[in-house]
N, C-alpha and C positions, 0 to 999 in steps of 0.2 A: 943353222940348219943340222949341222953335226947333231944337237942334242936329240934329234929324232931316233938315233941308232941307240940311245938310252931308254927307250921305251921297253918293256918288260911286262910278261902276263901278271895279271894281278893275281892276289894271294887266296888261291881256291881253299886253303885249309881254314881262313878265316870266313869264308863264304859257309862252309861246313859246319862252323862252330856255332854260326848266326841261324842256320837250320836246326841244328841240334836245339837252340834256345827257343826258336819257334815251336819246336815239337814239345818243348817241357810245359807252355802255356795252357792252360785249361780250356781248350778249345778244340773242334774236330781239326784232324790234319789238314794243312794246307788250305785252310777255311779263310784265309786273308788274301789267298789268290794271287794276282800280281804283285801286290806288295809285298809278299814274304821275298818274291823273287828280287825285286828292285831293292829291300833292303839289303839282302844277301848278297848283291853287287856291290853294293857301297862299303859292305864290310871287306869284300877282297880288294875293293879299291883302296880302302883304309889302312888294311892289312890287321884289323880287328874286329871282333863281334861287338865290342861296346861302341856303337855306330853314334857319330857326332855331328849333326848337321844345323848345329845351333846358330853358326855364324855363317851367312850366306851373302851374296852378292849377284848382281845382274850386271853384265858388262854389255853395252850397246856400240857397235860398230857403224859409226856413219859414213858415209862417201856419196858422192854422186856419180852418174853411170852417163857415159857420151851418147848411149843410145836412144836417149829421150829425144834427141833431135829427130829422129824418127817417127815421131808421133805415136808412140806405144804408149804412152800414159796419159791419165786423166789432167794431171795438173804439172806444173813447170819444175824445173831442177831446184828454183829457189825455194821451194817447200822444204827440202832437205835441211837447210839452214835453218830454217824457223823452226821446225820440228827438232832437229838436235838440240838447240839452244833451249826449248822447252823442256827437253829432258835432262839436260843439263842443269837446268834451274829448279828441276823437281815439280815441273809443272804439269807432265804429260801423262797419259794412260798407264803407261808403265810405273811412274811414280807413285800413283794412287796405289795400285796392288803392291808394291815394293813397301811401302809405309806399313798396309795392313799385315802383310807377312814376314814384316821383320830385316829386308833385306837392303842391302846399299847398292846404289846405282851409279854406274860409272858411263859417261856418255863419252867417246872417244871419236874425235875428228881424225879418221886416218886418210880421207880423202875429200873432202868438202869442196865445191866449186867456189872460190874465194873466201874472204874472211869472215869469221864469226865472232860478233862482238858478245863473248860470255866468258868470263874468267874461270867459270866452273866445268867448261868444256876442256878435256883432255888433249893437248894438241900433240899429235903424232902423224900428221900430215905427211904423205909421200908426195902426194901432186893435188892440183885441183881438179879432182874427179878423172876420169878415165876415158880413154877413146872409143869412138862409136864403134862395136863391134860388126857391124854390118858393113863396115870399109876396111877393116882391118883389126889387129890384135887389141885388144883392151887396155894392155900394159905391156910393159916387157918383162921378161923372166925374172930377171934382178929387181923389179920392183913388186912383183908377186911375193918372191922370197923375203923381203924387205918386209913386207905386210904380215906373211906368217911368222917371221920371228918376233913382230911386234905384239903379237897374240899371245906366243909361248911367254914373251917377258911379262906381260900383264899376268899371266896366271903364277908365275913364278913370284912377281911381287905380292897378289893376294896370299899365296902359300905363305910368305912371311909374315902379313899381316895377321894369321889365323884363319883365313877363310876356309870354311869346310866344304861349300857345294857352291856351284858356279851357274848363272843361266845365261845362256847367249841370247842376244837381240841385236836387231839391226835398224838403222833408218837410212834410206836412199831411194829416192824417186828412179823408177825404171829396173829396180833390182829382180823385180820378178820376169823381166825378160831376160835379163843375164842368165838367173836361175834355171829358165826354161831351157835355153840353149845347153847348159851345162847337162842338166837332167837328160836330155835328148841324148846327148854323148854317153853319159855314163849308163843309161838305162838300155841304150841301143832300140830305143823308140822313135817314131817319127813326131816332129815338132808338133804336129795336129793333135797326138796322143798327152802331151805333157805340158801344154801351154795353156795357162787360165786367164781369167779378167784381171787378176790381180787387184788392185783397190777399186776396179769397177771399169768396165769397157762396154762400149753397144758391141753388138754382132759384127758390125764394119770394123770398128778398132781391134776387136779379136784377131777378124782375117789379117788385119794389118800387121799386128804383132806377131802371128804365126809365119807372116811372110819373111819378115825382119830376122826372126828366129834361122829359118831356112837359109836365108841370105848370109846370115852369119857363120854358119856352119860351112856352106859351101866356099865362102871368102877364105875363112880360116884352116879349114882342113885339119881339124884337132883330131888327135889321138886320146881315147881313154886311158890308155896303159901309160902316158907320159901325164900324170896328174897335175904338176906343177907349170906344165906348158900349157895344158887344157884351160887350167884356171888364168893363165896371163893371157891367153888368145879371147876368152868367152867371157870372163867373170868381172869381178868388181872388186875394189879395194876393202869394201866391206865384207863380201864373203872370203876373201884372203885372209883378213885379220881374225874371222871367225874360224876359219881353218886353223889358224895358229892356237887359238884359244883350245879347239878339242886336243890338238897335238901336244899343248903346255898341260891339259890335264891329263894326260897319259904319262908324260914327264914327270909331273910333280904332284902325282896321286892326287888329283883332286876331281870328283865326278861333276861331270859337265852335262847340264839338260839341254837338249835341242828344243828348239821352238818350232817355227814354221818350216815351210817350204825353203827359204834362202838358208837358215839355220842347217836345216838336213841337207841340202846342197852343199854347203861348207863340210859338213861332219862326213858326208861321202867322199868328198875331196882328200879329207884327212884319212880316212880308212883306205883310199888307194894309195895314200903315200906310205902308211904304214897300218896294214890289217889290225894289229894290236890295239889300235888308238880307240877301237869301238868297245873294248872291254871296259872303257872309264867314259863312256857316254850312257845317258838315261835319255831315253824319247820320251818326251813330256804330252805330244799330242800329236795327231794325225792331222796336219793340213788339209783346208780345202781345196787348195790347188792338186791338180790332177795328179801330178809326179809325186806329191807326198809320201802316200804308201808305197809306192815302189822304191824310194830310196830308203826307207827304213828296212824292208824287206831285203834289199841289197845287203845291208850291216846285219841282217839277223836279229833286228832290235823290234819289239813290242811298244806300241804307246797305250797307256790305259786311258787316256782322254781320247773320245772321238767326237767332237762336238761342233764341227764345221768352224772352227776359230781360223780367221784370216787377218787380225789387227796386226800382227807384226810387233816391233819394239822389243820382244821378250814376253807379251803377255801372256801366250800360250803357254808356254815353258815355264813360267813362274806360278800357273795354276796348279803344277803339280807339288809345291812346296807343301800346301797345308794338307795334303793328300798324303804326303810322306810323314808330314808331322803328326797326323792320326794314326799311322801304321808304326810309327816310331814310339808314340807313347804307350800302344797298347804292349809293343814289344818289349817296353822296358819297366813298365808300371802295373800289367797285369798279372793275376794271381796265376800260379802254377799246380801242376797236378801233385808235387811233393809236399805242397802245405795246405791244400784244399781239400784233402780227403776224397778226392774226385779219381776213378781210376782212369788210367791213361787209356787213350784211343789208339788203334793197332790199324795200320795200312791195310785195306782190305784188296787182296789181288785174286 
């Protein structure tokens, strides 16, 4: 955890160089909108206006959540193991997209309940799932810190392998309940305003889920200003591991793409631990879950995709990659004013 103190602001001079490059391209000033800002941010993270996002990875943190015993999900926790194995073996939703967009997928068992027979699943298991947050803390603070460090270490290792950008993903039945509880505390909003249907719940199921979130907060008495303790009380090992991914991106200067609500909660915890970490995050999309937009706004992040996505596994986050690729192609290959004979645009004020 000491590495968190190494986080420094991104290189704003590199971002300024990138903007000057944008302004030299034969097009109206600022006409690529959000994508100019996103590439400028990547330049600041990488410390150069010569942006490179050619080698990319998706890290899917897999873990079970004890709160499933409260009947807050449509399926049982056994689905976590089945789906995690599918991701590790290259057969799931995120794998199809990753193959299309040229990304490596890593599935990490950081807390799946029981043993998963899949040699491609990376074993970083801390425990066989977490405890029921409606009855007490999900895990100990020490377990939360271990999970964070695992995420940081994964980014460190990806950096050594030449990875230039990473997408966060998760697999864990029950994790929209833990994410809702964390969101309620982080945003200072009642559970009714931040709790959604997750993978799909009836009206009765949603009411039960909201009641469980309320109970978890009452029982654990969390403090938003103690983020690691908050994570230990109401979170999950998947969220803790992803928190480490975001902090690792800030430590090792790799842009990390936020996926949906669970990923956004992890990003928000990382932000509370060290606000500078948000300088290394890219918001992929606005989650369809109620708290999604509020969490991004808390970190002053804007997502270019707002399409009601809620599949998980990193599938929403990875959809940003082809858009970034398009922007990067224009940035690096398009003709410029000084070689085209077109008069430069000037900023109108």
